[in-house]
N, CA, C and O atoms as CSV, one atom per row, in Angstrom:
chain,resi,resn,atom,element,x,y,z
A,1,UNK,N,N,3.789,6.550,3.480
A,1,UNK,CA,C,3.436,5.329,3.740
A,1,UNK,C,C,3.346,4.638,4.762
A,1,UNK,O,O,4.138,4.865,5.677
A,2,UNK,N,N,2.269,3.509,4.910
A,2,UNK,CA,C,2.201,3.006,6.433
A,2,UNK,C,C,1.888,1.650,5.777
A,2,UNK,O,O,1.132,1.489,4.820
A,3,UNK,N,N,2.624,0.635,6.473
A,3,UNK,CA,C,3.031,-0.908,6.458
A,3,UNK,C,C,2.850,-1.212,5.077
A,3,UNK,O,O,2.439,-2.361,4.918
A,4,UNK,N,N,3.041,-0.482,3.888
A,4,UNK,CA,C,3.118,-0.996,2.486
A,4,UNK,C,C,4.712,-0.752,1.950
A,4,UNK,O,O,5.343,0.296,2.083
A,5,UNK,N,N,5.204,-2.031,1.293
A,5,UNK,CA,C,6.501,-2.096,0.585
A,5,UNK,C,C,6.414,-2.509,-0.774
A,5,UNK,O,O,5.712,-3.476,-1.070
A,6,UNK,N,N,7.076,-1.855,-1.658
A,6,UNK,CA,C,6.877,-2.047,-3.052
A,6,UNK,C,C,8.552,-2.458,-3.435
A,6,UNK,O,O,9.577,-2.037,-2.898
A,7,UNK,N,N,8.409,-3.332,-4.444
A,7,UNK,CA,C,9.783,-3.559,-5.193
A,7,UNK,C,C,9.077,-4.237,-6.514
A,7,UNK,O,O,8.071,-4.922,-6.700
A,8,UNK,N,N,10.273,-3.613,-7.454
A,8,UNK,CA,C,10.194,-3.901,-8.993
A,8,UNK,C,C,11.080,-5.105,-9.134
A,8,UNK,O,O,12.256,-5.029,-8.777
A,9,UNK,N,N,10.522,-6.349,-9.697
A,9,UNK,CA,C,11.506,-7.382,-9.838
A,9,UNK,C,C,11.196,-7.817,-11.386
A,9,UNK,O,O,10.153,-8.448,-11.552
A,10,UNK,N,N,11.909,-7.571,-12.400
A,10,UNK,CA,C,11.945,-7.861,-13.760
A,10,UNK,C,C,10.843,-6.908,-14.034
A,10,UNK,O,O,10.896,-5.692,-13.846
A,11,UNK,N,N,9.622,-7.728,-14.600
A,11,UNK,CA,C,8.368,-7.109,-15.150
A,11,UNK,C,C,7.271,-6.869,-14.190
A,11,UNK,O,O,6.218,-6.295,-14.465
A,12,UNK,N,N,7.669,-7.451,-12.811
A,12,UNK,CA,C,6.773,-7.609,-11.713
A,12,UNK,C,C,6.557,-6.676,-10.739
A,12,UNK,O,O,7.595,-6.708,-10.077
A,13,UNK,N,N,5.765,-5.797,-10.218
A,13,UNK,CA,C,5.324,-5.239,-9.374
A,13,UNK,C,C,5.030,-6.089,-7.548
A,13,UNK,O,O,3.963,-6.559,-7.154
A,14,UNK,N,N,6.007,-6.049,-6.979
A,14,UNK,CA,C,5.643,-6.632,-5.579
A,14,UNK,C,C,5.355,-5.823,-4.560
A,14,UNK,O,O,6.139,-4.991,-4.102
A,15,UNK,N,N,3.959,-6.081,-4.075
A,15,UNK,CA,C,3.426,-5.182,-3.097
A,15,UNK,C,C,3.188,-6.059,-1.966
A,15,UNK,O,O,2.461,-7.047,-2.065
A,16,UNK,N,N,3.924,-5.647,-0.628
A,16,UNK,CA,C,3.675,-6.527,0.590
A,16,UNK,C,C,3.095,-5.511,1.796
A,16,UNK,O,O,3.405,-4.338,2.003
A,17,UNK,N,N,2.353,-6.180,2.364
A,17,UNK,CA,C,1.550,-4.960,3.384
A,17,UNK,C,C,1.399,-6.520,4.528
A,17,UNK,O,O,1.109,-7.656,4.153
A,18,UNK,N,N,1.726,-6.030,6.049
A,18,UNK,CA,C,1.280,-6.882,7.015
A,18,UNK,C,C,-0.156,-7.165,7.424
A,18,UNK,O,O,-0.901,-6.276,7.835
A,19,UNK,N,N,-0.429,-8.127,7.328
A,19,UNK,CA,C,-1.963,-8.278,7.741
A,19,UNK,C,C,-2.022,-9.472,9.073
A,19,UNK,O,O,-3.008,-10.093,9.468
A,20,UNK,N,N,-0.707,-9.524,9.542
A,20,UNK,CA,C,-0.732,-9.944,11.104
A,20,UNK,C,C,-1.531,-9.421,11.954
A,20,UNK,O,O,-2.014,-8.317,11.700
A,21,UNK,N,N,-1.908,-10.215,13.366
A,21,UNK,CA,C,-2.575,-9.816,14.449
A,21,UNK,C,C,-2.069,-8.636,14.760
A,21,UNK,O,O,-2.839,-7.688,14.600
A,22,UNK,N,N,-0.767,-8.349,15.247
A,22,UNK,CA,C,-0.313,-6.848,15.416
A,22,UNK,C,C,-0.626,-5.971,14.686
A,22,UNK,O,O,-1.400,-5.106,15.095
A,23,UNK,N,N,-0.075,-5.931,13.278
A,23,UNK,CA,C,-0.835,-4.964,12.265
A,23,UNK,C,C,-2.254,-4.406,12.367
A,23,UNK,O,O,-2.573,-3.217,12.383
A,24,UNK,N,N,-3.194,-5.675,12.448
A,24,UNK,CA,C,-4.863,-5.316,12.359
A,24,UNK,C,C,-4.910,-4.894,13.786
A,24,UNK,O,O,-5.699,-3.950,13.841
A,25,UNK,N,N,-4.475,-5.132,14.853
A,25,UNK,CA,C,-4.788,-4.270,16.261
A,25,UNK,C,C,-4.034,-3.281,16.548
A,25,UNK,O,O,-4.217,-2.793,17.664
A,26,UNK,N,N,-3.060,-2.721,15.750
A,26,UNK,CA,C,-2.518,-1.445,15.847
A,26,UNK,C,C,-2.968,-0.510,14.845
A,26,UNK,O,O,-2.551,0.645,14.920
A,27,UNK,N,N,-3.731,-0.826,13.948
A,27,UNK,CA,C,-4.286,-0.021,12.829
A,27,UNK,C,C,-5.026,1.095,13.403
A,27,UNK,O,O,-5.764,0.787,14.339
A,28,UNK,N,N,-4.997,2.366,13.046
A,28,UNK,CA,C,-5.630,3.605,13.444
A,28,UNK,C,C,-6.638,3.925,12.796
A,28,UNK,O,O,-6.647,3.854,11.567
A,29,UNK,N,N,-7.944,4.441,13.686
A,29,UNK,CA,C,-9.126,4.567,12.794
A,29,UNK,C,C,-8.938,5.649,11.571
A,29,UNK,O,O,-8.090,6.524,11.396
A,30,UNK,N,N,-10.105,5.224,10.774
A,30,UNK,CA,C,-9.986,5.906,9.216
A,30,UNK,C,C,-10.755,7.271,9.795
A,30,UNK,O,O,-11.306,7.540,10.862
A,31,UNK,N,N,-10.483,8.078,8.412
A,31,UNK,CA,C,-11.120,9.591,9.521
A,31,UNK,C,C,-12.561,9.644,9.511
A,31,UNK,O,O,-13.224,10.573,9.972
A,32,UNK,N,N,-13.003,8.626,8.977
A,32,UNK,CA,C,-14.698,8.338,9.296
A,32,UNK,C,C,-14.992,7.480,10.528
A,32,UNK,O,O,-16.155,7.395,10.922
A,33,UNK,N,N,-14.276,7.017,10.984
A,33,UNK,CA,C,-14.113,5.943,11.874
A,33,UNK,C,C,-14.753,4.852,12.073
A,33,UNK,O,O,-14.921,4.145,13.066
A,34,UNK,N,N,-15.146,4.795,10.829
A,34,UNK,CA,C,-16.081,3.256,10.583
A,34,UNK,C,C,-15.187,2.048,10.297
A,34,UNK,O,O,-15.735,0.946,10.348
A,35,UNK,N,N,-13.900,2.105,10.007
A,35,UNK,CA,C,-12.923,1.362,9.513
A,35,UNK,C,C,-11.509,1.588,10.314
A,35,UNK,O,O,-11.284,2.642,10.909
A,36,UNK,N,N,-10.660,0.595,10.279
A,36,UNK,CA,C,-9.326,0.915,10.757
A,36,UNK,C,C,-8.456,0.927,9.660
A,36,UNK,O,O,-8.682,0.032,8.844
A,37,UNK,N,N,-7.503,1.699,9.397
A,37,UNK,CA,C,-6.489,1.598,8.313
A,37,UNK,C,C,-5.215,0.860,8.643
A,37,UNK,O,O,-4.318,1.171,9.428
A,38,UNK,N,N,-5.342,-0.137,7.898
A,38,UNK,CA,C,-3.936,-1.413,8.066
A,38,UNK,C,C,-3.085,-0.991,7.318
A,38,UNK,O,O,-1.973,-0.883,7.834
A,39,UNK,N,N,-3.207,-0.602,5.913
A,39,UNK,CA,C,-1.909,-0.183,5.172
A,39,UNK,C,C,-2.310,0.934,4.029
A,39,UNK,O,O,-3.384,0.764,3.451
A,40,UNK,N,N,-1.632,1.882,3.735
A,40,UNK,CA,C,-2.133,3.044,2.843
A,40,UNK,C,C,-0.528,3.450,2.348
A,40,UNK,O,O,0.545,3.512,2.948
A,41,UNK,N,N,-0.989,3.708,0.821
A,41,UNK,CA,C,0.449,4.486,0.299
A,41,UNK,C,C,0.225,5.928,0.351
A,41,UNK,O,O,0.935,6.604,-0.394
A,42,UNK,N,N,-0.780,6.634,1.219
A,42,UNK,CA,C,-0.862,7.989,1.285
A,42,UNK,C,C,-1.036,8.578,0.000
A,42,UNK,O,O,-0.342,9.564,-0.252
A,43,UNK,N,N,-1.828,8.162,-0.851
A,43,UNK,CA,C,-1.886,8.846,-1.968
A,43,UNK,C,C,-1.273,8.132,-3.026
A,43,UNK,O,O,-0.995,6.955,-2.793
A,44,UNK,N,N,-0.989,8.624,-4.201
A,44,UNK,CA,C,-0.196,8.181,-5.396
A,44,UNK,C,C,1.128,7.698,-5.258
A,44,UNK,O,O,1.835,8.622,-4.857
A,45,UNK,N,N,1.698,6.772,-5.396
A,45,UNK,CA,C,3.158,6.629,-5.433
A,45,UNK,C,C,3.740,6.223,-6.543
A,45,UNK,O,O,3.162,5.307,-7.127
A,46,UNK,N,N,4.912,6.715,-7.107
A,46,UNK,CA,C,5.599,6.788,-8.132
A,46,UNK,C,C,6.264,5.617,-8.351
A,46,UNK,O,O,7.189,5.413,-7.564
A,47,UNK,N,N,6.045,4.682,-9.289
A,47,UNK,CA,C,6.386,3.414,-9.917
A,47,UNK,C,C,7.544,3.295,-10.729
A,47,UNK,O,O,7.265,3.831,-11.801
A,48,UNK,N,N,8.873,2.795,-10.756
A,48,UNK,CA,C,9.487,2.662,-11.607
A,48,UNK,C,C,9.085,1.925,-13.102
A,48,UNK,O,O,8.360,0.937,-12.993
A,49,UNK,N,N,9.399,2.228,-14.164
A,49,UNK,CA,C,8.693,1.517,-15.368
A,49,UNK,C,C,9.826,0.271,-15.188
A,49,UNK,O,O,10.972,0.398,-14.758
A,50,UNK,N,N,9.212,-0.882,-15.611
A,50,UNK,CA,C,10.337,-1.769,-15.975
A,50,UNK,C,C,11.332,-1.644,-17.117
A,50,UNK,O,O,11.008,-1.133,-18.189
A,51,UNK,N,N,12.574,-2.130,-16.865
A,51,UNK,CA,C,13.675,-1.935,-17.720
A,51,UNK,C,C,13.913,-0.549,-18.853
A,51,UNK,O,O,14.325,-0.596,-20.012
A,52,UNK,N,N,13.559,0.450,-18.175
A,52,UNK,CA,C,13.701,1.795,-18.805
A,52,UNK,C,C,12.542,2.006,-19.644
A,52,UNK,O,O,12.671,2.989,-20.373
A,53,UNK,N,N,11.293,1.293,-19.779
A,53,UNK,CA,C,10.100,1.749,-20.653
A,53,UNK,C,C,9.890,3.098,-20.508
A,53,UNK,O,O,10.431,3.661,-19.557
A,54,UNK,N,N,9.113,3.809,-21.376
A,54,UNK,CA,C,8.847,5.321,-21.407
A,54,UNK,C,C,7.465,5.509,-20.958
A,54,UNK,O,O,6.670,4.639,-21.315
A,55,UNK,N,N,7.044,6.432,-20.276
A,55,UNK,CA,C,6.065,6.407,-19.286
A,55,UNK,C,C,6.161,6.415,-17.834
A,55,UNK,O,O,7.217,6.377,-17.203
A,56,UNK,N,N,4.843,6.472,-17.286
A,56,UNK,CA,C,5.190,6.502,-15.811
A,56,UNK,C,C,3.769,5.999,-15.312
A,56,UNK,O,O,2.709,6.331,-15.843
A,57,UNK,N,N,3.922,4.933,-13.933
A,57,UNK,CA,C,3.079,4.415,-13.339
A,57,UNK,C,C,3.134,4.804,-11.829
A,57,UNK,O,O,4.090,5.195,-11.159
A,58,UNK,N,N,1.708,4.563,-11.453
A,58,UNK,CA,C,1.339,5.435,-10.204
A,58,UNK,C,C,0.144,4.355,-9.156
A,58,UNK,O,O,-0.912,3.875,-9.568
A,59,UNK,N,N,0.550,4.252,-8.181
A,59,UNK,CA,C,-0.007,3.166,-7.365
A,59,UNK,C,C,-0.658,3.853,-6.099
A,59,UNK,O,O,0.039,4.430,-5.264
A,60,UNK,N,N,-1.773,3.778,-6.022
A,60,UNK,CA,C,-2.591,4.072,-4.605
A,60,UNK,C,C,-3.327,2.955,-3.909
A,60,UNK,O,O,-4.183,2.312,-4.516
A,61,UNK,N,N,-3.048,2.731,-2.777
A,61,UNK,CA,C,-3.760,1.613,-2.223
A,61,UNK,C,C,-4.188,2.145,-0.819
A,61,UNK,O,O,-3.519,2.968,-0.195
A,62,UNK,N,N,-5.246,1.656,-0.420
A,62,UNK,CA,C,-5.912,1.592,1.302
A,62,UNK,C,C,-6.401,0.057,1.192
A,62,UNK,O,O,-7.124,-0.581,0.426
A,63,UNK,N,N,-5.427,-0.281,2.666
A,63,UNK,CA,C,-6.221,-1.686,2.923
A,63,UNK,C,C,-7.007,-1.149,4.094
A,63,UNK,O,O,-6.462,-0.498,4.986
A,64,UNK,N,N,-8.434,-1.463,4.080
A,64,UNK,CA,C,-9.079,-1.349,5.506
A,64,UNK,C,C,-9.777,-2.419,6.217
A,64,UNK,O,O,-10.431,-3.242,5.577
A,65,UNK,N,N,-9.694,-2.471,7.423
A,65,UNK,CA,C,-10.524,-3.315,8.353
A,65,UNK,C,C,-11.823,-2.875,8.766
A,65,UNK,O,O,-11.889,-1.830,9.414
A,66,UNK,N,N,-13.026,-3.607,8.448
A,66,UNK,CA,C,-14.440,-3.228,8.704
A,66,UNK,C,C,-14.414,-4.016,9.871
A,66,UNK,O,O,-14.005,-5.165,9.704
A,67,UNK,N,N,-14.814,-3.628,11.237
A,67,UNK,CA,C,-14.913,-4.367,12.239
A,67,UNK,C,C,-16.296,-5.021,12.133
A,67,UNK,O,O,-16.672,-5.812,12.998
């Protein structure tokens, strides 16, 4: 993961990404070079089910800056 944090609070999934000036300026170019990759989970991230519920959750996020 890069610049992404997750937290489960009760029945809510809280996703936090820094979109401040330093994060935007320090973002590396994407593979194509057309955008900058500000934050990514780097593929599917397993998320704990709230209150021990059955099943599974996964999260995949890419936050890109298009100049």
